[in-house]
Biopython code that builds the backbone (N, CA, C, O; Angstrom):
import numpy as np
from Bio.PDB.StructureBuilder import StructureBuilder

atoms = [
    (1, "UNK", "N", (-55.343, 39.139, 56.779)),
    (1, "UNK", "CA", (-54.445, 38.240, 57.471)),
    (1, "UNK", "C", (-53.010, 38.604, 57.113)),
    (1, "UNK", "O", (-52.684, 38.780, 55.939)),
    (2, "UNK", "N", (-52.178, 38.714, 58.098)),
    (2, "UNK", "CA", (-50.788, 39.090, 57.862)),
    (2, "UNK", "C", (-49.914, 37.853, 57.797)),
    (2, "UNK", "O", (-50.176, 36.842, 58.449)),
    (3, "UNK", "N", (-48.902, 37.959, 57.016)),
    (3, "UNK", "CA", (-47.932, 36.873, 56.893)),
    (3, "UNK", "C", (-46.776, 37.188, 57.818)),
    (3, "UNK", "O", (-46.338, 38.335, 57.895)),
    (4, "UNK", "N", (-46.283, 36.195, 58.515)),
    (4, "UNK", "CA", (-45.190, 36.388, 59.455)),
    (4, "UNK", "C", (-43.893, 36.761, 58.761)),
    (4, "UNK", "O", (-43.826, 36.796, 57.533)),
    (5, "UNK", "N", (-42.867, 37.038, 59.546)),
    (5, "UNK", "CA", (-41.584, 37.436, 58.957)),
    (5, "UNK", "C", (-40.966, 36.306, 58.143)),
    (5, "UNK", "O", (-41.084, 35.128, 58.482)),
    (6, "UNK", "N", (-40.319, 36.694, 57.082)),
    (6, "UNK", "CA", (-39.642, 35.713, 56.235)),
    (6, "UNK", "C", (-38.380, 35.244, 56.932)),
    (6, "UNK", "O", (-37.767, 35.987, 57.699)),
    (7, "UNK", "N", (-37.998, 34.008, 56.658)),
    (7, "UNK", "CA", (-36.771, 33.498, 57.259)),
    (7, "UNK", "C", (-35.628, 33.607, 56.257)),
    (7, "UNK", "O", (-35.822, 33.471, 55.049)),
    (8, "UNK", "N", (-34.449, 33.852, 56.779)),
    (8, "UNK", "CA", (-33.271, 33.975, 55.937)),
    (8, "UNK", "C", (-32.912, 32.612, 55.361)),
    (8, "UNK", "O", (-32.934, 31.603, 56.065)),
    (9, "UNK", "N", (-32.582, 32.595, 54.077)),
    (9, "UNK", "CA", (-32.145, 31.361, 53.440)),
    (9, "UNK", "C", (-30.649, 31.221, 53.700)),
    (9, "UNK", "O", (-29.878, 32.140, 53.422)),
    (10, "UNK", "N", (-30.246, 30.090, 54.224)),
    (10, "UNK", "CA", (-28.845, 29.887, 54.576)),
    (10, "UNK", "C", (-27.984, 29.790, 53.311)),
    (10, "UNK", "O", (-28.494, 29.536, 52.220)),
    (11, "UNK", "N", (-26.694, 29.992, 53.471)),
    (11, "UNK", "CA", (-25.760, 29.900, 52.352)),
    (11, "UNK", "C", (-25.796, 28.510, 51.741)),
    (11, "UNK", "O", (-25.744, 28.364, 50.520)),
    (12, "UNK", "N", (-25.883, 27.498, 52.577)),
    (12, "UNK", "CA", (-25.901, 26.119, 52.081)),
    (12, "UNK", "C", (-27.114, 25.880, 51.190)),
    (12, "UNK", "O", (-26.987, 25.307, 50.108)),
    (13, "UNK", "N", (-28.288, 26.314, 51.639)),
    (13, "UNK", "CA", (-29.511, 26.101, 50.849)),
    (13, "UNK", "C", (-29.419, 26.789, 49.487)),
    (13, "UNK", "O", (-29.752, 26.197, 48.460)),
    (14, "UNK", "N", (-28.965, 28.037, 49.489)),
    (14, "UNK", "CA", (-28.908, 28.758, 48.219)),
    (14, "UNK", "C", (-27.836, 28.174, 47.300)),
    (14, "UNK", "O", (-28.041, 28.111, 46.088)),
    (15, "UNK", "N", (-26.716, 27.752, 47.840)),
    (15, "UNK", "CA", (-25.655, 27.165, 47.020)),
    (15, "UNK", "C", (-26.066, 25.822, 46.453)),
    (15, "UNK", "O", (-25.742, 25.503, 45.309)),
    (16, "UNK", "N", (-26.779, 25.032, 47.245)),
    (16, "UNK", "CA", (-27.283, 23.750, 46.745)),
    (16, "UNK", "C", (-28.259, 23.981, 45.604)),
    (16, "UNK", "O", (-28.226, 23.267, 44.602)),
    (17, "UNK", "N", (-29.134, 24.982, 45.750)),
    (17, "UNK", "CA", (-30.110, 25.289, 44.705)),
    (17, "UNK", "C", (-29.397, 25.713, 43.424)),
    (17, "UNK", "O", (-29.764, 25.267, 42.337)),
    (18, "UNK", "N", (-28.396, 26.558, 43.539)),
    (18, "UNK", "CA", (-27.681, 27.032, 42.362)),
    (18, "UNK", "C", (-26.894, 25.908, 41.691)),
    (18, "UNK", "O", (-26.859, 25.824, 40.464)),
    (19, "UNK", "N", (-26.269, 25.054, 42.477)),
    (19, "UNK", "CA", (-25.490, 23.968, 41.880)),
    (19, "UNK", "C", (-26.403, 22.960, 41.187)),
    (19, "UNK", "O", (-26.034, 22.395, 40.157)),
    (20, "UNK", "N", (-27.570, 22.734, 41.735)),
    (20, "UNK", "CA", (-28.531, 21.819, 41.105)),
    (20, "UNK", "C", (-28.991, 22.380, 39.769)),
    (20, "UNK", "O", (-29.108, 21.636, 38.795)),
    (21, "UNK", "N", (-29.253, 23.678, 39.709)),
    (21, "UNK", "CA", (-29.675, 24.305, 38.467)),
    (21, "UNK", "C", (-28.582, 24.165, 37.409)),
    (21, "UNK", "O", (-28.862, 23.846, 36.253)),
    (22, "UNK", "N", (-27.328, 24.409, 37.819)),
    (22, "UNK", "CA", (-26.215, 24.312, 36.881)),
    (22, "UNK", "C", (-26.063, 22.881, 36.362)),
    (22, "UNK", "O", (-25.814, 22.673, 35.175)),
    (23, "UNK", "N", (-26.211, 21.899, 37.248)),
    (23, "UNK", "CA", (-26.091, 20.507, 36.847)),
    (23, "UNK", "C", (-27.179, 20.138, 35.843)),
    (23, "UNK", "O", (-26.918, 19.441, 34.863)),
    (24, "UNK", "N", (-28.401, 20.609, 36.095)),
    (24, "UNK", "CA", (-29.502, 20.303, 35.174)),
    (24, "UNK", "C", (-29.294, 20.947, 33.815)),
    (24, "UNK", "O", (-29.620, 20.339, 32.796)),
    (25, "UNK", "N", (-28.757, 22.163, 33.772)),
    (25, "UNK", "CA", (-28.498, 22.820, 32.500)),
    (25, "UNK", "C", (-27.459, 22.061, 31.693)),
    (25, "UNK", "O", (-27.601, 21.917, 30.479)),
    (26, "UNK", "N", (-26.411, 21.572, 32.358)),
    (26, "UNK", "CA", (-25.396, 20.786, 31.655)),
    (26, "UNK", "C", (-25.976, 19.477, 31.137)),
    (26, "UNK", "O", (-25.611, 19.024, 30.052)),
    (27, "UNK", "N", (-26.871, 18.869, 31.898)),
    (27, "UNK", "CA", (-27.510, 17.635, 31.458)),
    (27, "UNK", "C", (-28.372, 17.892, 30.234)),
    (27, "UNK", "O", (-28.366, 17.097, 29.295)),
    (28, "UNK", "N", (-29.117, 19.001, 30.234)),
    (28, "UNK", "CA", (-29.944, 19.342, 29.083)),
    (28, "UNK", "C", (-29.084, 19.563, 27.848)),
    (28, "UNK", "O", (-29.421, 19.096, 26.760)),
    (29, "UNK", "N", (-27.970, 20.276, 28.014)),
    (29, "UNK", "CA", (-27.092, 20.549, 26.883)),
    (29, "UNK", "C", (-26.501, 19.270, 26.319)),
    (29, "UNK", "O", (-26.407, 19.114, 25.102)),
    (30, "UNK", "N", (-26.102, 18.350, 27.193)),
    (30, "UNK", "CA", (-25.497, 17.112, 26.702)),
    (30, "UNK", "C", (-26.527, 16.213, 26.033)),
    (30, "UNK", "O", (-26.175, 15.435, 25.147)),
    (31, "UNK", "N", (-27.800, 16.302, 26.439)),
    (31, "UNK", "CA", (-28.837, 15.491, 25.802)),
    (31, "UNK", "C", (-29.228, 16.056, 24.447)),
    (31, "UNK", "O", (-29.561, 15.296, 23.538)),
    (32, "UNK", "N", (-29.194, 17.370, 24.291)),
    (32, "UNK", "CA", (-29.620, 18.001, 23.056)),
    (32, "UNK", "C", (-28.473, 18.058, 22.052)),
    (32, "UNK", "O", (-28.665, 17.766, 20.871)),
    (33, "UNK", "N", (-27.289, 18.429, 22.511)),
    (33, "UNK", "CA", (-26.158, 18.626, 21.611)),
    (33, "UNK", "C", (-25.530, 17.292, 21.241)),
    (33, "UNK", "O", (-25.511, 16.354, 22.039)),
    (34, "UNK", "N", (-25.021, 17.223, 20.032)),
    (34, "UNK", "CA", (-24.356, 16.027, 19.563)),
    (34, "UNK", "C", (-22.861, 16.173, 19.806)),
    (34, "UNK", "O", (-22.252, 17.150, 19.370)),
    (35, "UNK", "N", (-22.276, 15.222, 20.490)),
    (35, "UNK", "CA", (-20.861, 15.269, 20.836)),
    (35, "UNK", "C", (-20.122, 14.210, 20.030)),
    (35, "UNK", "O", (-20.550, 13.058, 19.959)),
    (36, "UNK", "N", (-18.998, 14.615, 19.418)),
    (36, "UNK", "CA", (-18.180, 13.697, 18.630)),
    (36, "UNK", "C", (-16.724, 13.841, 19.050)),
    (36, "UNK", "O", (-16.372, 14.763, 19.785)),
    (37, "UNK", "N", (-15.876, 12.926, 18.580)),
    (37, "UNK", "CA", (-14.452, 13.022, 18.863)),
    (37, "UNK", "C", (-13.779, 13.833, 17.761)),
    (37, "UNK", "O", (-14.097, 13.699, 16.579)),
    (38, "UNK", "N", (-12.852, 14.669, 18.178)),
    (38, "UNK", "CA", (-12.069, 15.475, 17.236)),
    (38, "UNK", "C", (-11.156, 14.531, 16.444)),
    (38, "UNK", "O", (-10.582, 13.597, 17.005)),
    (39, "UNK", "N", (-11.027, 14.780, 15.145)),
    (39, "UNK", "CA", (-10.202, 13.918, 14.308)),
    (39, "UNK", "C", (-8.710, 14.174, 14.496)),
    (39, "UNK", "O", (-7.883, 13.360, 14.085)),
    (40, "UNK", "N", (-8.366, 15.293, 15.108)),
    (40, "UNK", "CA", (-6.957, 15.623, 15.302)),
    (40, "UNK", "C", (-6.445, 15.153, 16.659)),
    (40, "UNK", "O", (-5.425, 14.467, 16.736)),
    (41, "UNK", "N", (-7.156, 15.524, 17.740)),
    (41, "UNK", "CA", (-6.655, 15.213, 19.084)),
    (41, "UNK", "C", (-7.466, 14.113, 19.781)),
    (41, "UNK", "O", (-7.091, 13.682, 20.871)),
    (42, "UNK", "N", (-8.551, 13.657, 19.187)),
    (42, "UNK", "CA", (-9.391, 12.573, 19.701)),
    (42, "UNK", "C", (-10.045, 12.880, 21.046)),
    (42, "UNK", "O", (-10.339, 11.963, 21.812)),
    (43, "UNK", "N", (-10.276, 14.162, 21.340)),
    (43, "UNK", "CA", (-11.028, 14.547, 22.529)),
    (43, "UNK", "C", (-12.429, 14.939, 22.102)),
    (43, "UNK", "O", (-12.644, 15.299, 20.944)),
    (44, "UNK", "N", (-13.388, 14.874, 23.020)),
    (44, "UNK", "CA", (-14.772, 15.160, 22.682)),
    (44, "UNK", "C", (-14.993, 16.650, 22.467)),
    (44, "UNK", "O", (-14.429, 17.485, 23.174)),
    (45, "UNK", "N", (-15.833, 16.973, 21.469)),
    (45, "UNK", "CA", (-16.203, 18.347, 21.161)),
    (45, "UNK", "C", (-17.611, 18.351, 20.597)),
    (45, "UNK", "O", (-18.130, 17.305, 20.206)),
    (46, "UNK", "N", (-18.236, 19.527, 20.554)),
    (46, "UNK", "CA", (-19.550, 19.658, 19.937)),
    (46, "UNK", "C", (-19.390, 19.642, 18.418)),
    (46, "UNK", "O", (-18.381, 20.106, 17.889)),
    (47, "UNK", "N", (-20.391, 19.104, 17.723)),
    (47, "UNK", "CA", (-20.320, 19.052, 16.261)),
    (47, "UNK", "C", (-20.407, 20.453, 15.675)),
    (47, "UNK", "O", (-21.028, 21.342, 16.258)),
    (48, "UNK", "N", (-19.787, 20.640, 14.533)),
    (48, "UNK", "CA", (-19.782, 21.902, 13.802)),
    (48, "UNK", "C", (-19.205, 23.041, 14.636)),
    (48, "UNK", "O", (-19.631, 24.188, 14.502)),
    (49, "UNK", "N", (-18.246, 22.730, 15.491)),
    (49, "UNK", "CA", (-17.577, 23.734, 16.316)),
    (49, "UNK", "C", (-16.065, 23.518, 16.237)),
    (49, "UNK", "O", (-15.601, 22.418, 15.933)),
    (50, "UNK", "N", (-15.320, 24.553, 16.509)),
    (50, "UNK", "CA", (-13.866, 24.444, 16.591)),
    (50, "UNK", "C", (-13.526, 23.684, 17.863)),
    (50, "UNK", "O", (-14.130, 23.921, 18.909)),
    (51, "UNK", "N", (-12.567, 22.776, 17.782)),
    (51, "UNK", "CA", (-12.158, 21.994, 18.948)),
    (51, "UNK", "C", (-11.484, 22.935, 19.948)),
    (51, "UNK", "O", (-10.522, 23.615, 19.590)),
    (52, "UNK", "N", (-11.968, 22.990, 21.199)),
    (52, "UNK", "CA", (-11.357, 23.890, 22.175)),
    (52, "UNK", "C", (-10.003, 23.401, 22.667)),
    (52, "UNK", "O", (-9.269, 24.165, 23.295)),
    (53, "UNK", "N", (-9.651, 22.140, 22.395)),
    (53, "UNK", "CA", (-8.402, 21.581, 22.881)),
    (53, "UNK", "C", (-7.246, 21.815, 21.911)),
    (53, "UNK", "O", (-6.138, 22.153, 22.327)),
    (54, "UNK", "N", (-7.509, 21.633, 20.613)),
    (54, "UNK", "CA", (-6.410, 21.764, 19.644)),
    (54, "UNK", "C", (-6.589, 22.937, 18.679)),
    (54, "UNK", "O", (-5.617, 23.357, 18.050)),
    (55, "UNK", "N", (-7.802, 23.476, 18.545)),
    (55, "UNK", "CA", (-8.022, 24.627, 17.675)),
    (55, "UNK", "C", (-8.303, 24.290, 16.230)),
    (55, "UNK", "O", (-8.307, 25.185, 15.384)),
    (56, "UNK", "N", (-8.538, 23.026, 15.920)),
    (56, "UNK", "CA", (-8.798, 22.613, 14.543)),
    (56, "UNK", "C", (-10.299, 22.560, 14.270)),
    (56, "UNK", "O", (-11.097, 22.224, 15.145)),
    (57, "UNK", "N", (-10.662, 22.902, 13.028)),
    (57, "UNK", "CA", (-12.017, 22.707, 12.530)),
    (57, "UNK", "C", (-11.879, 21.923, 11.242)),
    (57, "UNK", "O", (-11.514, 22.471, 10.202)),
    (58, "UNK", "N", (-12.173, 20.638, 11.318)),
    (58, "UNK", "CA", (-11.951, 19.764, 10.173)),
    (58, "UNK", "C", (-10.463, 19.536, 9.988)),
    (58, "UNK", "O", (-9.790, 19.033, 10.888)),
    (59, "UNK", "N", (-9.943, 19.908, 8.812)),
    (59, "UNK", "CA", (-8.525, 19.730, 8.513)),
    (59, "UNK", "C", (-7.716, 21.002, 8.732)),
    (59, "UNK", "O", (-6.487, 20.964, 8.674)),
    (60, "UNK", "N", (-8.389, 22.139, 8.986)),
    (60, "UNK", "CA", (-7.697, 23.415, 9.106)),
    (60, "UNK", "C", (-7.552, 23.826, 10.559)),
    (60, "UNK", "O", (-8.436, 23.587, 11.381)),
    (61, "UNK", "N", (-6.415, 24.452, 10.860)),
    (61, "UNK", "CA", (-6.239, 25.020, 12.195)),
    (61, "UNK", "C", (-6.773, 26.448, 12.169)),
    (61, "UNK", "O", (-6.310, 27.286, 11.395)),
    (62, "UNK", "N", (-7.752, 26.709, 13.025)),
    (62, "UNK", "CA", (-8.431, 27.994, 13.024)),
    (62, "UNK", "C", (-7.993, 28.856, 14.200)),
    (62, "UNK", "O", (-7.845, 30.070, 14.058)),
    (63, "UNK", "N", (-7.785, 28.242, 15.356)),
    (63, "UNK", "CA", (-7.412, 28.965, 16.573)),
    (63, "UNK", "C", (-5.993, 28.630, 16.992)),
    (63, "UNK", "O", (-5.484, 27.545, 16.714)),
    (64, "UNK", "N", (-5.365, 29.581, 17.667)),
    (64, "UNK", "CA", (-4.071, 29.331, 18.280)),
    (64, "UNK", "C", (-4.317, 29.056, 19.748)),
    (64, "UNK", "O", (-4.820, 29.918, 20.469)),
    (65, "UNK", "N", (-3.969, 27.865, 20.197)),
    (65, "UNK", "CA", (-4.177, 27.467, 21.575)),
    (65, "UNK", "C", (-2.854, 27.616, 22.316)),
    (65, "UNK", "O", (-1.855, 26.996, 21.954)),
    (66, "UNK", "N", (-2.859, 28.448, 23.359)),
    (66, "UNK", "CA", (-1.651, 28.642, 24.160)),
    (66, "UNK", "C", (-1.842, 27.957, 25.504)),
    (66, "UNK", "O", (-2.894, 28.075, 26.131)),
    (67, "UNK", "N", (-0.819, 27.246, 25.936)),
    (67, "UNK", "CA", (-0.866, 26.593, 27.242)),
    (67, "UNK", "C", (0.230, 27.184, 28.121)),
    (67, "UNK", "O", (1.021, 28.012, 27.668)),
    (68, "UNK", "N", (0.270, 26.758, 29.371)),
    (68, "UNK", "CA", (1.244, 27.304, 30.307)),
    (68, "UNK", "C", (2.671, 26.893, 29.964)),
    (68, "UNK", "O", (3.600, 27.684, 30.129)),
    (69, "UNK", "N", (2.852, 25.665, 29.489)),
    (69, "UNK", "CA", (4.196, 25.253, 29.099)),
    (69, "UNK", "C", (4.498, 25.800, 27.707)),
    (69, "UNK", "O", (3.656, 25.712, 26.814)),
    (70, "UNK", "N", (5.662, 26.351, 27.519)),
    (70, "UNK", "CA", (6.010, 27.037, 26.276)),
    (70, "UNK", "C", (6.244, 26.068, 25.127)),
    (70, "UNK", "O", (6.218, 26.485, 23.969)),
    (71, "UNK", "N", (6.474, 24.782, 25.410)),
    (71, "UNK", "CA", (6.761, 23.823, 24.357)),
    (71, "UNK", "C", (5.515, 23.470, 23.545)),
    (71, "UNK", "O", (5.634, 23.060, 22.391)),
    (72, "UNK", "N", (4.318, 23.623, 24.128)),
    (72, "UNK", "CA", (3.108, 23.168, 23.452)),
    (72, "UNK", "C", (2.295, 24.310, 22.875)),
    (72, "UNK", "O", (1.069, 24.213, 22.819)),
    (73, "UNK", "N", (2.935, 25.392, 22.443)),
    (73, "UNK", "CA", (2.221, 26.486, 21.795)),
    (73, "UNK", "C", (1.968, 26.092, 20.346)),
    (73, "UNK", "O", (2.897, 25.728, 19.624)),
    (74, "UNK", "N", (0.713, 26.164, 19.925)),
    (74, "UNK", "CA", (0.341, 25.817, 18.561)),
    (74, "UNK", "C", (0.175, 27.117, 17.783)),
    (74, "UNK", "O", (-0.645, 27.959, 18.149)),
    (75, "UNK", "N", (0.937, 27.282, 16.727)),
    (75, "UNK", "CA", (0.855, 28.478, 15.909)),
    (75, "UNK", "C", (-0.146, 28.258, 14.789)),
    (75, "UNK", "O", (-0.233, 27.151, 14.257)),
    (76, "UNK", "N", (-0.904, 29.281, 14.417)),
    (76, "UNK", "CA", (-1.918, 29.104, 13.397)),
    (76, "UNK", "C", (-1.916, 30.151, 12.405)),
    (76, "UNK", "O", (-2.726, 30.127, 11.479)),
]
sb = StructureBuilder()
sb.init_structure("model")
sb.init_model(0)
sb.init_chain("A")
sb.init_seg("    ")
for serial, (resi, resn, name, xyz) in enumerate(atoms, 1):
    if name == "N":
        sb.init_residue(resn, " ", resi, " ")
    sb.init_atom(name, np.array(xyz, "f"), 0.0, 1.0, " ", f" {name:<3s}", serial, name[0])
structure = sb.get_structure()
């Protein structure tokens, strides 16, 4: 028995499938990972990680975070 020709998957269908997968992965990560507030900038970050917003890990500045405005460059 032969199978008929396959139909092309539209851009919308494939994009919806990919976005759903990405959303589920983020949900899994947020359920498994523990999220806390940074003690320096009070934004959420993963535990035992350097804060991506301010560059601090605990009391020490580990990363230099550069932004588009020149006034807010943090030196480390």
